[in-house]
LUMMI-661695 format. One record per atom (N, C-alpha, C): residue in three letters; x, y, z; atom name. Coordinates in nm, 4 decimals, always signed. Each point is the difference from the previous one (the first is absolute). Layout:
<pts>
(pt 'ALA'; (X; Y; Z); 'CA')
...
</pts>
This chain:
<pts>
(pt 'MET'; (+0.5483; -6.1772; +2.4708); 'N')
(pt 'MET'; (+0.0941; +0.0041; -0.0592); 'CA')
(pt 'MET'; (+0.1209; +0.0271; +0.1001); 'C')
(pt 'THR'; (+0.1246; -0.0957; -0.1040); 'N')
(pt 'THR'; (+0.1251; +0.0110; +0.0834); 'CA')
(pt 'THR'; (+0.0296; +0.0920; +0.0220); 'C')
(pt 'ARG'; (+0.0725; +0.0400; +0.0953); 'N')
(pt 'ARG'; (+0.0908; +0.1327; +0.0227); 'CA')
(pt 'ARG'; (+0.1589; -0.0477; +0.0174); 'C')
(pt 'VAL'; (+0.0741; +0.0844; -0.0909); 'N')
(pt 'VAL'; (+0.1126; -0.0366; +0.0642); 'CA')
(pt 'VAL'; (+0.0933; +0.1110; -0.0263); 'C')
(pt 'LEU'; (+0.1158; +0.0269; +0.1092); 'N')
(pt 'LEU'; (+0.0663; +0.0729; +0.0141); 'CA')
(pt 'LEU'; (+0.1390; -0.0527; -0.0614); 'C')
(pt 'PHE'; (+0.1070; +0.0486; -0.0471); 'N')
(pt 'PHE'; (+0.1296; -0.0111; -0.0711); 'CA')
(pt 'PHE'; (+0.0925; +0.0956; +0.0017); 'C')
(pt 'VAL'; (+0.0653; -0.0365; +0.1340); 'N')
(pt 'VAL'; (+0.1221; +0.0929; +0.0690); 'CA')
(pt 'VAL'; (+0.1064; -0.0502; -0.0461); 'C')
(pt 'GLY'; (+0.0846; +0.1081; -0.0521); 'N')
(pt 'GLY'; (+0.1180; +0.0250; -0.0498); 'CA')
(pt 'GLY'; (+0.0769; +0.1107; +0.0577); 'C')
(pt 'GLN'; (+0.1485; -0.0138; -0.0688); 'N')
(pt 'GLN'; (+0.0804; +0.1344; +0.0520); 'CA')
(pt 'GLN'; (+0.0184; +0.0929; -0.1462); 'C')
(pt 'ILE'; (-0.0362; +0.0958; +0.0508); 'N')
(pt 'ILE'; (-0.0243; +0.1517; -0.0872); 'CA')
(pt 'ILE'; (+0.1219; -0.0660; -0.1267); 'C')
(pt 'PRO'; (+0.0492; -0.0480; -0.0879); 'N')
(pt 'PRO'; (+0.0514; -0.0424; -0.0562); 'CA')
(pt 'PRO'; (+0.1399; +0.1204; -0.0486); 'C')
(pt 'GLU'; (-0.0425; +0.1323; +0.0548); 'N')
(pt 'GLU'; (+0.1435; +0.1008; -0.0624); 'CA')
(pt 'GLU'; (+0.1001; +0.0242; +0.1212); 'C')
(pt 'THR'; (-0.0595; -0.1256; +0.1192); 'N')
(pt 'THR'; (+0.0365; -0.0075; +0.1664); 'CA')
(pt 'THR'; (+0.0607; -0.0709; +0.0428); 'C')
(pt 'VAL'; (+0.0460; -0.1306; -0.1205); 'N')
(pt 'VAL'; (+0.0327; -0.1436; -0.0351); 'CA')
(pt 'VAL'; (+0.1807; +0.0262; +0.0041); 'C')
(pt 'ASP'; (+0.0980; -0.0885; +0.0491); 'N')
(pt 'ASP'; (+0.1212; +0.0044; -0.0023); 'CA')
(pt 'ASP'; (+0.0021; -0.1295; -0.1135); 'C')
(pt 'PHE'; (-0.0013; +0.0453; -0.1349); 'N')
(pt 'PHE'; (+0.0616; -0.0865; -0.1463); 'CA')
(pt 'PHE'; (+0.1123; -0.0651; +0.0485); 'C')
(pt 'SER'; (+0.1008; +0.1113; +0.0848); 'N')
(pt 'SER'; (+0.1112; -0.1196; -0.0196); 'CA')
(pt 'SER'; (+0.0499; -0.0541; +0.1091); 'C')
(pt 'ASP'; (-0.0939; -0.0342; +0.0333); 'N')
(pt 'ASP'; (-0.0402; -0.1691; +0.1597); 'CA')
(pt 'ASP'; (+0.0210; -0.1021; -0.1322); 'C')
(pt 'PRO'; (+0.0975; -0.0807; +0.0291); 'N')
(pt 'PRO'; (+0.0416; -0.1112; -0.0720); 'CA')
(pt 'PRO'; (-0.1049; -0.1493; +0.0258); 'C')
(pt 'SER'; (-0.1399; +0.0826; +0.1097); 'N')
(pt 'SER'; (-0.0755; -0.1426; +0.0061); 'CA')
(pt 'SER'; (-0.1258; +0.0059; -0.0573); 'C')
(pt 'LEU'; (-0.0092; +0.1591; -0.1071); 'N')
(pt 'LEU'; (-0.1010; +0.0164; -0.1066); 'CA')
(pt 'LEU'; (+0.0580; -0.0904; -0.1014); 'C')
(pt 'PRO'; (-0.0683; -0.0132; -0.0857); 'N')
(pt 'PRO'; (-0.0047; -0.0617; -0.1661); 'CA')
(pt 'PRO'; (+0.0836; +0.1000; -0.0699); 'C')
(pt 'PRO'; (+0.0715; -0.0359; -0.0281); 'N')
(pt 'PRO'; (+0.1236; +0.1061; -0.1253); 'CA')
(pt 'PRO'; (-0.1263; +0.0649; -0.0682); 'C')
(pt 'GLY'; (+0.0167; +0.0851; -0.0603); 'N')
(pt 'GLY'; (-0.0617; +0.0987; -0.0853); 'CA')
(pt 'GLY'; (-0.1266; +0.0505; +0.0085); 'C')
(pt 'PHE'; (-0.0350; -0.0293; +0.1599); 'N')
(pt 'PHE'; (-0.1124; +0.0877; +0.0421); 'CA')
(pt 'PHE'; (+0.0147; +0.1180; +0.0298); 'C')
(pt 'ASN'; (-0.1443; +0.0576; -0.0341); 'N')
(pt 'ASN'; (+0.0350; +0.1576; +0.0280); 'CA')
(pt 'ASN'; (-0.1519; +0.0628; +0.0034); 'C')
(pt 'ALA'; (-0.0337; +0.1096; -0.0260); 'N')
(pt 'ALA'; (-0.1228; +0.0605; +0.0832); 'CA')
(pt 'ALA'; (-0.0595; +0.0175; -0.1038); 'C')
(pt 'GLU'; (+0.0537; -0.0086; -0.1404); 'N')
(pt 'GLU'; (-0.1084; +0.0080; -0.1119); 'CA')
(pt 'GLU'; (-0.0689; -0.1713; +0.0324); 'C')
(pt 'LYS'; (+0.0501; -0.0850; -0.0194); 'N')
(pt 'LYS'; (-0.0286; -0.1140; +0.0378); 'CA')
(pt 'LYS'; (-0.1135; -0.0680; +0.0606); 'C')
(pt 'ILE'; (+0.0463; +0.0590; +0.1708); 'N')
(pt 'ILE'; (-0.1053; +0.0454; +0.0761); 'CA')
(pt 'ILE'; (-0.1028; +0.0252; -0.0580); 'C')
(pt 'ARG'; (+0.0105; +0.1133; -0.0379); 'N')
(pt 'ARG'; (-0.1342; +0.0833; -0.0227); 'CA')
(pt 'ARG'; (-0.0853; -0.0891; -0.0597); 'C')
(pt 'ALA'; (+0.0808; -0.0541; -0.1288); 'N')
(pt 'ALA'; (-0.1141; -0.0654; -0.1020); 'CA')
(pt 'ALA'; (-0.0462; -0.0881; +0.0650); 'C')
(pt 'GLY'; (+0.0727; -0.0854; +0.0667); 'N')
(pt 'GLY'; (-0.0629; -0.1262; +0.0504); 'CA')
(pt 'GLY'; (-0.1130; +0.0392; +0.1148); 'C')
(pt 'ILE'; (-0.0308; +0.0775; +0.0753); 'N')
(pt 'ILE'; (-0.0881; +0.0798; +0.0767); 'CA')
(pt 'ILE'; (-0.1463; +0.0044; -0.1570); 'C')
(pt 'ASP'; (+0.0486; +0.0505; -0.0935); 'N')
(pt 'ASP'; (-0.0459; +0.0384; -0.0526); 'CA')
(pt 'ASP'; (-0.1422; -0.1590; -0.0456); 'C')
(pt 'ILE'; (+0.0896; -0.0266; -0.0823); 'N')
(pt 'ILE'; (-0.0305; -0.1861; +0.0141); 'CA')
(pt 'ILE'; (-0.0870; -0.0511; +0.1348); 'C')
(pt 'ALA'; (+0.0950; +0.0160; +0.1136); 'N')
(pt 'ALA'; (-0.1496; -0.0558; +0.1307); 'CA')
(pt 'ALA'; (-0.0917; +0.1077; -0.0065); 'C')
(pt 'GLU'; (-0.0110; +0.1150; -0.0250); 'N')
(pt 'GLU'; (-0.1144; +0.0772; +0.0379); 'CA')
(pt 'GLU'; (-0.0951; -0.0711; -0.1216); 'C')
(pt 'ALA'; (+0.0345; -0.0237; -0.1166); 'N')
(pt 'ALA'; (-0.0986; -0.0548; -0.1300); 'CA')
(pt 'ALA'; (-0.0279; -0.1090; +0.0070); 'C')
(pt 'THR'; (+0.0845; -0.1014; +0.0756); 'N')
(pt 'THR'; (-0.0669; -0.1262; +0.0105); 'CA')
(pt 'THR'; (-0.0848; -0.0280; +0.1130); 'C')
(pt 'MET'; (-0.0121; +0.0898; +0.1347); 'N')
(pt 'MET'; (-0.0686; +0.0465; +0.0920); 'CA')
(pt 'MET'; (-0.1574; -0.0084; -0.0589); 'C')
(pt 'THR'; (+0.0292; +0.1250; -0.0726); 'N')
(pt 'THR'; (-0.1442; +0.0525; -0.0756); 'CA')
(pt 'THR'; (-0.0846; -0.1068; -0.0624); 'C')
(pt 'GLU'; (+0.0519; -0.0854; -0.0544); 'N')
(pt 'GLU'; (-0.0049; -0.0638; -0.1166); 'CA')
(pt 'GLU'; (-0.0684; -0.1484; +0.0599); 'C')
(pt 'ARG'; (+0.0547; -0.0140; +0.1414); 'N')
(pt 'ARG'; (-0.0755; -0.1172; +0.0967); 'CA')
(pt 'ARG'; (-0.1033; +0.0277; +0.0774); 'C')
(pt 'GLY'; (-0.0256; +0.1768; -0.0737); 'N')
(pt 'GLY'; (-0.1342; +0.0842; +0.1402); 'CA')
(pt 'GLY'; (+0.0561; -0.0107; +0.1155); 'C')
(pt 'TRP'; (+0.1115; +0.0321; +0.0080); 'N')
(pt 'TRP'; (+0.0176; +0.0151; +0.1502); 'CA')
(pt 'TRP'; (+0.0271; +0.1413; -0.0063); 'C')
(pt 'GLU'; (-0.0379; +0.0820; +0.1406); 'N')
(pt 'GLU'; (+0.0422; +0.1206; +0.0354); 'CA')
(pt 'GLU'; (+0.1683; +0.0023; +0.0952); 'C')
(pt 'GLY'; (+0.0926; +0.0261; -0.1282); 'N')
(pt 'GLY'; (+0.1177; +0.0282; +0.0371); 'CA')
(pt 'GLY'; (+0.0324; +0.1196; +0.0363); 'C')
(pt 'ASP'; (+0.0654; -0.0100; +0.1305); 'N')
(pt 'ASP'; (+0.0534; +0.1748; +0.0231); 'CA')
(pt 'ASP'; (+0.1555; -0.0464; +0.0255); 'C')
(pt 'LEU'; (+0.0676; +0.1566; -0.0463); 'N')
(pt 'LEU'; (+0.1523; -0.0156; +0.0031); 'CA')
(pt 'LEU'; (+0.0934; +0.0772; +0.0773); 'C')
(pt 'CYS'; (+0.0723; -0.0565; +0.1151); 'N')
(pt 'CYS'; (+0.0303; +0.1021; +0.0896); 'CA')
(pt 'CYS'; (+0.1496; +0.0238; -0.0126); 'C')
(pt 'MET'; (+0.0662; +0.0490; -0.0558); 'N')
(pt 'MET'; (+0.1556; +0.0091; +0.0059); 'CA')
(pt 'MET'; (+0.0341; +0.0571; +0.0759); 'C')
(pt 'ILE'; (+0.1122; -0.0030; +0.0435); 'N')
(pt 'ILE'; (+0.0432; +0.0668; +0.1514); 'CA')
(pt 'ILE'; (+0.1488; -0.0188; +0.0268); 'C')
(pt 'ALA'; (+0.0955; +0.1014; +0.0964); 'N')
(pt 'ALA'; (+0.0923; +0.0512; -0.0062); 'CA')
(pt 'ALA'; (+0.0706; -0.1014; +0.1286); 'C')
(pt 'PRO'; (+0.1031; -0.0551; -0.0181); 'N')
(pt 'PRO'; (+0.0631; -0.0880; +0.0621); 'CA')
(pt 'PRO'; (+0.0476; +0.0441; +0.1639); 'C')
(pt 'ASP'; (-0.0888; +0.0743; +0.0730); 'N')
(pt 'ASP'; (+0.0310; +0.0801; +0.1231); 'CA')
(pt 'ASP'; (-0.1539; +0.0179; +0.0759); 'C')
(pt 'ASP'; (+0.0150; +0.0859; +0.0934); 'N')
(pt 'ASP'; (-0.1058; +0.0255; +0.0733); 'CA')
(pt 'ASP'; (-0.1150; +0.0471; -0.0617); 'C')
(pt 'THR'; (+0.0365; +0.0837; -0.0979); 'N')
(pt 'THR'; (-0.1328; +0.0398; -0.0468); 'CA')
(pt 'THR'; (-0.1029; -0.1039; -0.1003); 'C')
(pt 'GLY'; (+0.1139; -0.1011; -0.0105); 'N')
(pt 'GLY'; (-0.0631; -0.1012; -0.1349); 'CA')
(pt 'GLY'; (-0.1027; -0.0591; +0.0998); 'C')
(pt 'ILE'; (+0.0243; -0.0463; +0.1389); 'N')
(pt 'ILE'; (-0.0531; -0.0798; +0.0439); 'CA')
(pt 'ILE'; (-0.1607; +0.0734; +0.0411); 'C')
(pt 'ALA'; (+0.0500; +0.1325; +0.0188); 'N')
(pt 'ALA'; (-0.1834; +0.0824; +0.0353); 'CA')
(pt 'ALA'; (-0.0324; +0.0516; -0.1232); 'C')
(pt 'VAL'; (+0.0676; -0.0539; -0.1262); 'N')
(pt 'VAL'; (-0.1216; +0.0539; -0.1762); 'CA')
(pt 'VAL'; (-0.0767; -0.1233; +0.0526); 'C')
(pt 'LEU'; (+0.0885; -0.1610; +0.0151); 'N')
(pt 'LEU'; (-0.1029; -0.1007; +0.0278); 'CA')
(pt 'LEU'; (-0.0693; -0.0142; +0.0666); 'C')
(pt 'ALA'; (+0.0088; +0.0425; +0.1234); 'N')
(pt 'ALA'; (-0.0687; -0.0236; +0.1069); 'CA')
(pt 'ALA'; (-0.1965; +0.1099; -0.0114); 'C')
(pt 'ALA'; (+0.1070; +0.0732; -0.0862); 'N')
(pt 'ALA'; (-0.1747; +0.1136; -0.0403); 'CA')
(pt 'ALA'; (-0.0613; -0.0793; -0.1145); 'C')
(pt 'GLN'; (+0.0879; -0.1090; -0.1023); 'N')
(pt 'GLN'; (-0.0890; -0.0558; -0.0762); 'CA')
(pt 'GLN'; (-0.0894; -0.1060; +0.0027); 'C')
(pt 'LEU'; (+0.0941; -0.0870; +0.0782); 'N')
(pt 'LEU'; (-0.0967; -0.0912; +0.1121); 'CA')
(pt 'LEU'; (-0.1460; +0.0572; +0.0835); 'C')
(pt 'ALA'; (+0.0322; +0.1427; +0.0543); 'N')
(pt 'ALA'; (-0.1189; +0.0299; +0.0232); 'CA')
(pt 'ALA'; (-0.1028; +0.0086; -0.0625); 'C')
(pt 'LYS'; (+0.0153; +0.0168; -0.0930); 'N')
(pt 'LYS'; (-0.0952; +0.0527; -0.1493); 'CA')
(pt 'LYS'; (-0.0841; -0.1071; +0.0026); 'C')
(pt 'ALA'; (-0.0053; -0.1657; +0.0045); 'N')
(pt 'ALA'; (-0.0164; -0.0648; -0.0640); 'CA')
(pt 'ALA'; (+0.0116; -0.1518; +0.0980); 'C')
(pt 'ASP'; (-0.1204; -0.0583; -0.0438); 'N')
(pt 'ASP'; (+0.0481; -0.1609; +0.0097); 'CA')
(pt 'ASP'; (+0.0274; -0.0849; -0.0802); 'C')
(pt 'TYR'; (+0.1179; -0.0458; -0.0016); 'N')
(pt 'TYR'; (+0.0468; -0.0603; -0.1161); 'CA')
(pt 'TYR'; (+0.0443; -0.1868; +0.0348); 'C')
(pt 'ASP'; (-0.0185; -0.0456; -0.0765); 'N')
(pt 'ASP'; (-0.0298; -0.1490; -0.0199); 'CA')
(pt 'ASP'; (+0.1493; -0.0381; +0.0061); 'C')
(pt 'CYS'; (+0.1141; +0.0582; -0.0888); 'N')
(pt 'CYS'; (+0.1539; -0.0201; -0.0250); 'CA')
(pt 'CYS'; (+0.0840; +0.1195; +0.0117); 'C')
(pt 'VAL'; (+0.0712; -0.0229; +0.0370); 'N')
(pt 'VAL'; (+0.0778; +0.1104; -0.0290); 'CA')
(pt 'VAL'; (+0.1943; -0.0979; -0.0537); 'C')
(pt 'VAL'; (-0.0229; +0.0717; -0.1009); 'N')
(pt 'VAL'; (+0.0939; -0.0781; -0.0743); 'CA')
(pt 'VAL'; (+0.1601; +0.1438; +0.0376); 'C')
(pt 'ILE'; (+0.1326; -0.0839; +0.0516); 'N')
(pt 'ILE'; (+0.0890; +0.0688; -0.0277); 'CA')
(pt 'ILE'; (+0.1086; -0.0459; -0.0450); 'C')
(pt 'GLY'; (+0.0117; +0.1155; -0.0782); 'N')
(pt 'GLY'; (+0.1144; -0.0106; -0.1191); 'CA')
(pt 'GLY'; (+0.1392; -0.0418; +0.0215); 'C')
(pt 'GLY'; (+0.0678; -0.0172; -0.0675); 'N')
(pt 'GLY'; (+0.1454; -0.0233; +0.0434); 'CA')
(pt 'GLY'; (+0.1140; +0.0459; +0.0050); 'C')
(pt 'GLY'; (-0.0050; +0.1604; -0.0163); 'N')
(pt 'GLY'; (+0.0916; +0.0898; +0.0857); 'CA')
(pt 'GLY'; (-0.0225; +0.0337; +0.0405); 'C')
(pt 'LEU'; (-0.0762; -0.0714; +0.1447); 'N')
(pt 'LEU'; (-0.0146; +0.0260; +0.1197); 'CA')
(pt 'LEU'; (+0.0538; -0.1236; +0.0625); 'C')
(pt 'ARG'; (-0.0129; -0.1119; -0.0620); 'N')
(pt 'ARG'; (+0.0568; -0.1132; +0.1114); 'CA')
(pt 'ARG'; (+0.1217; -0.0515; -0.0802); 'C')
(pt 'ILE'; (+0.0480; +0.0324; -0.1224); 'N')
(pt 'ILE'; (+0.1156; -0.0471; -0.0496); 'CA')
(pt 'ILE'; (+0.1466; +0.0025; +0.0577); 'C')
(pt 'PRO'; (+0.0282; +0.1155; +0.0547); 'N')
(pt 'PRO'; (+0.0999; +0.0515; -0.0448); 'CA')
(pt 'PRO'; (+0.0181; -0.0185; +0.1767); 'C')
(pt 'PRO'; (+0.1153; -0.0761; +0.0269); 'N')
(pt 'PRO'; (-0.0126; -0.0408; +0.1435); 'CA')
(pt 'PRO'; (+0.0460; +0.0759; +0.0722); 'C')
(pt 'LYS'; (+0.0675; +0.1388; -0.0085); 'N')
(pt 'LYS'; (+0.0139; +0.1402; +0.0872); 'CA')
(pt 'LYS'; (-0.1351; +0.0275; +0.0361); 'C')
(pt 'GLY'; (-0.1251; +0.0055; -0.0991); 'N')
(pt 'GLY'; (-0.0715; +0.0674; +0.0532); 'CA')
(pt 'GLY'; (-0.1601; -0.0967; +0.1099); 'C')
(pt 'LEU'; (+0.1276; -0.1144; +0.0308); 'N')
(pt 'LEU'; (-0.1288; -0.0979; +0.0643); 'CA')
(pt 'LEU'; (-0.0848; +0.0741; +0.1216); 'C')
(pt 'PRO'; (+0.0815; +0.0994; +0.1022); 'N')
(pt 'PRO'; (-0.0963; +0.0616; +0.0643); 'CA')
(pt 'PRO'; (-0.0999; +0.0678; -0.0090); 'C')
(pt 'PHE'; (+0.0153; +0.0669; -0.1134); 'N')
(pt 'PHE'; (-0.0977; +0.0830; -0.0835); 'CA')
(pt 'PHE'; (-0.1096; -0.1038; -0.0369); 'C')
(pt 'PHE'; (+0.0201; -0.1237; -0.0424); 'N')
(pt 'PHE'; (-0.0866; -0.0618; -0.0620); 'CA')
(pt 'PHE'; (-0.0731; -0.0614; +0.1143); 'C')
(pt 'GLU'; (+0.0922; -0.0193; +0.1253); 'N')
(pt 'GLU'; (-0.0745; -0.0205; +0.1185); 'CA')
(pt 'GLU'; (-0.1252; +0.0793; +0.0362); 'C')
(pt 'ARG'; (+0.0028; +0.1172; -0.0339); 'N')
(pt 'ARG'; (-0.0675; +0.0668; +0.0486); 'CA')
(pt 'ARG'; (-0.1224; +0.0706; -0.1153); 'C')
(pt 'VAL'; (+0.0004; -0.0030; -0.1160); 'N')
(pt 'VAL'; (-0.1054; -0.0738; -0.0705); 'CA')
(pt 'VAL'; (-0.0756; -0.0858; +0.0490); 'C')
(pt 'VAL'; (+0.0753; -0.0878; +0.0092); 'N')
(pt 'VAL'; (-0.1148; -0.1610; +0.0334); 'CA')
(pt 'VAL'; (-0.0774; +0.0182; +0.1053); 'C')
(pt 'ASN'; (+0.0408; +0.1033; +0.0978); 'N')
(pt 'ASN'; (-0.0277; -0.0132; +0.1468); 'CA')
(pt 'ASN'; (-0.0843; +0.1023; -0.0365); 'C')
(pt 'ALA'; (+0.0202; +0.1185; -0.0594); 'N')
(pt 'ALA'; (-0.1268; +0.1318; -0.0496); 'CA')
(pt 'ALA'; (-0.1052; -0.1041; -0.0526); 'C')
(pt 'ILE'; (-0.0093; -0.1056; -0.1070); 'N')
(pt 'ILE'; (-0.0837; -0.0351; -0.0678); 'CA')
(pt 'ILE'; (-0.1192; -0.0717; +0.0985); 'C')
(pt 'HIS'; (+0.1026; -0.0625; +0.1237); 'N')
(pt 'HIS'; (-0.0563; -0.1212; +0.0962); 'CA')
(pt 'HIS'; (-0.1551; +0.0902; +0.0839); 'C')
(pt 'GLN'; (+0.0720; +0.0869; +0.0212); 'N')
(pt 'GLN'; (-0.0161; +0.1060; +0.0673); 'CA')
(pt 'GLN'; (-0.1300; +0.0738; -0.0599); 'C')
(pt 'GLY'; (-0.0197; +0.0751; -0.1370); 'N')
(pt 'GLY'; (-0.0298; +0.0654; -0.0631); 'CA')
(pt 'GLY'; (-0.1223; -0.0708; -0.0474); 'C')
(pt 'ALA'; (+0.0448; -0.1659; -0.0224); 'N')
(pt 'ALA'; (-0.1123; -0.0776; -0.1062); 'CA')
(pt 'ALA'; (-0.0001; -0.1546; +0.0731); 'C')
(pt 'PRO'; (-0.0502; +0.0218; +0.1066); 'N')
(pt 'PRO'; (+0.0436; -0.1326; +0.0611); 'CA')
(pt 'PRO'; (-0.0539; -0.1320; -0.0559); 'C')
(pt 'LYS'; (-0.1461; +0.0403; -0.0969); 'N')
(pt 'LYS'; (-0.0563; -0.1107; -0.0702); 'CA')
(pt 'LYS'; (+0.0113; -0.0359; -0.1264); 'C')
(pt 'ALA'; (+0.1399; +0.0778; -0.0293); 'N')
(pt 'ALA'; (+0.0629; +0.0203; -0.1789); 'CA')
(pt 'ALA'; (+0.0903; -0.1091; -0.0166); 'C')
(pt 'ALA'; (+0.0095; -0.0910; -0.0378); 'N')
(pt 'ALA'; (+0.1003; -0.0781; -0.0294); 'CA')
(pt 'ALA'; (+0.0995; +0.0677; -0.0904); 'C')
(pt 'ILE'; (+0.1206; -0.0683; +0.0181); 'N')
(pt 'ILE'; (+0.1245; +0.1420; -0.0528); 'CA')
(pt 'ILE'; (+0.0849; -0.1412; -0.1059); 'C')
(pt 'ALA'; (+0.0101; +0.0623; -0.0850); 'N')
(pt 'ALA'; (+0.0726; -0.1057; -0.1250); 'CA')
(pt 'ALA'; (+0.0962; +0.1045; -0.0244); 'C')
(pt 'PHE'; (+0.1041; -0.0966; -0.1012); 'N')
(pt 'PHE'; (+0.0897; +0.0810; -0.0235); 'CA')
(pt 'PHE'; (+0.0225; -0.0362; -0.2002); 'C')
(pt 'ASN'; (+0.0521; +0.0843; -0.0339); 'N')
(pt 'ASN'; (+0.0067; -0.0079; -0.1362); 'CA')
(pt 'ASN'; (+0.1263; -0.0454; -0.0609); 'C')
(pt 'THR'; (+0.0728; -0.0453; -0.0969); 'N')
(pt 'THR'; (+0.1135; -0.0083; -0.0747); 'CA')
(pt 'THR'; (+0.0772; +0.1352; -0.0657); 'C')
(pt 'ARG'; (-0.0828; +0.0189; -0.0335); 'N')
(pt 'ARG'; (+0.0121; +0.1535; -0.1161); 'CA')
(pt 'ARG'; (-0.1536; +0.0759; +0.0350); 'C')
(pt 'PRO'; (-0.0130; +0.1351; -0.0541); 'N')
(pt 'PRO'; (-0.1098; +0.1068; +0.0085); 'CA')
(pt 'PRO'; (-0.1069; -0.1006; -0.0740); 'C')
(pt 'GLU'; (+0.0696; -0.0685; -0.1098); 'N')
(pt 'GLU'; (-0.1249; -0.0684; -0.1215); 'CA')
(pt 'GLU'; (-0.1206; -0.0968; +0.0582); 'C')
(pt 'ASP'; (+0.0724; -0.0721; +0.1144); 'N')
(pt 'ASP'; (-0.0423; -0.1043; +0.0172); 'CA')
(pt 'ASP'; (-0.0821; -0.0125; +0.1324); 'C')
(pt 'THR'; (-0.0551; +0.1383; +0.0289); 'N')
(pt 'THR'; (-0.0320; +0.0658; +0.1203); 'CA')
(pt 'THR'; (-0.1222; -0.0625; +0.0373); 'C')
(pt 'ALA'; (-0.1130; +0.0059; -0.1171); 'N')
(pt 'ALA'; (-0.1225; -0.0650; +0.0414); 'CA')
(pt 'ALA'; (+0.0008; -0.2004; -0.0239); 'C')
(pt 'GLU'; (+0.0594; -0.0507; -0.0445); 'N')
(pt 'GLU'; (+0.0772; -0.0684; +0.0665); 'CA')
(pt 'GLU'; (+0.0088; -0.0908; +0.0755); 'C')
(pt 'ALA'; (+0.0867; +0.1120; +0.1067); 'N')
(pt 'ALA'; (+0.0582; -0.0488; +0.1370); 'CA')
(pt 'ALA'; (-0.2179; +0.0528; +0.0899); 'C')
(pt 'ALA'; (-0.0348; +0.1066; -0.0575); 'N')
(pt 'ALA'; (-0.0673; +0.0025; +0.0839); 'CA')
(pt 'ALA'; (-0.1375; -0.1307; +0.0058); 'C')
(pt 'ALA'; (+0.0029; -0.0333; -0.1941); 'N')
(pt 'ALA'; (-0.1141; -0.0611; +0.0274); 'CA')
(pt 'ALA'; (+0.0056; -0.1875; +0.0747); 'C')
(pt 'ARG'; (+0.1323; -0.0220; +0.0347); 'N')
(pt 'ARG'; (+0.0198; -0.1022; +0.0780); 'CA')
(pt 'ARG'; (-0.0133; -0.0172; +0.1626); 'C')
(pt 'TRP'; (-0.0999; +0.1608; +0.0285); 'N')
(pt 'TRP'; (-0.0494; -0.0120; +0.1475); 'CA')
(pt 'TRP'; (-0.1073; +0.0639; -0.0425); 'C')
(pt 'THR'; (-0.0915; +0.0317; -0.0933); 'N')
(pt 'THR'; (-0.1453; +0.0352; -0.0113); 'CA')
(pt 'THR'; (-0.0728; -0.1162; -0.0610); 'C')
(pt 'ASP'; (-0.1164; +0.0322; +0.0056); 'N')
(pt 'ASP'; (-0.1042; -0.1442; -0.0956); 'CA')
(pt 'ASP'; (-0.0558; +0.0674; -0.1018); 'C')
(pt 'ALA'; (+0.0735; +0.1450; -0.0387); 'N')
(pt 'ALA'; (+0.0222; -0.0031; -0.1212); 'CA')
(pt 'ALA'; (+0.0184; +0.0349; -0.1399); 'C')
(pt 'ASP'; (+0.0751; -0.1572; +0.0010); 'N')
(pt 'ASP'; (+0.0485; -0.0667; -0.1241); 'CA')
(pt 'ASP'; (-0.0351; -0.0861; -0.0213); 'C')
</pts>
C-alpha cells in the first residue's frame, strides 16, 4: 500500500497579508482543501498522514517525529511552506528534515491542498 505524508503549515499561523499568497486565501479555505486531499488519498487506496506544523523549531521537531513513525513512499510539501519568499530558510529546513528522516521517499509539491494526491501520484507507482 502506498503511504503518503502531507506536510503543511498550520493554517492559523500563515501570514495571509503576504502579497505572495493568492488573494482571498484564508485558514478556512486551507482546511477545506486539506479535507479534500485526505479524501482523495483514501479514494486512491493510499494510507495518507497529515502533519501540520508551525513555522519554527517546534514544527521541525513535529515533522521529525512524524517521519520516524512510518516509512513513506512520498512526502508532499504544501504551498504555505514554500511560496512566501520570506519563508525560504524554513522551507529549506523542512526539505532537509524530510531528506534526513525519509531518505527513500520521493518529495512532491502541490499547487493547492486539493491536488496533493495528484502531486504524490507523479512520484508513486500507485496511479
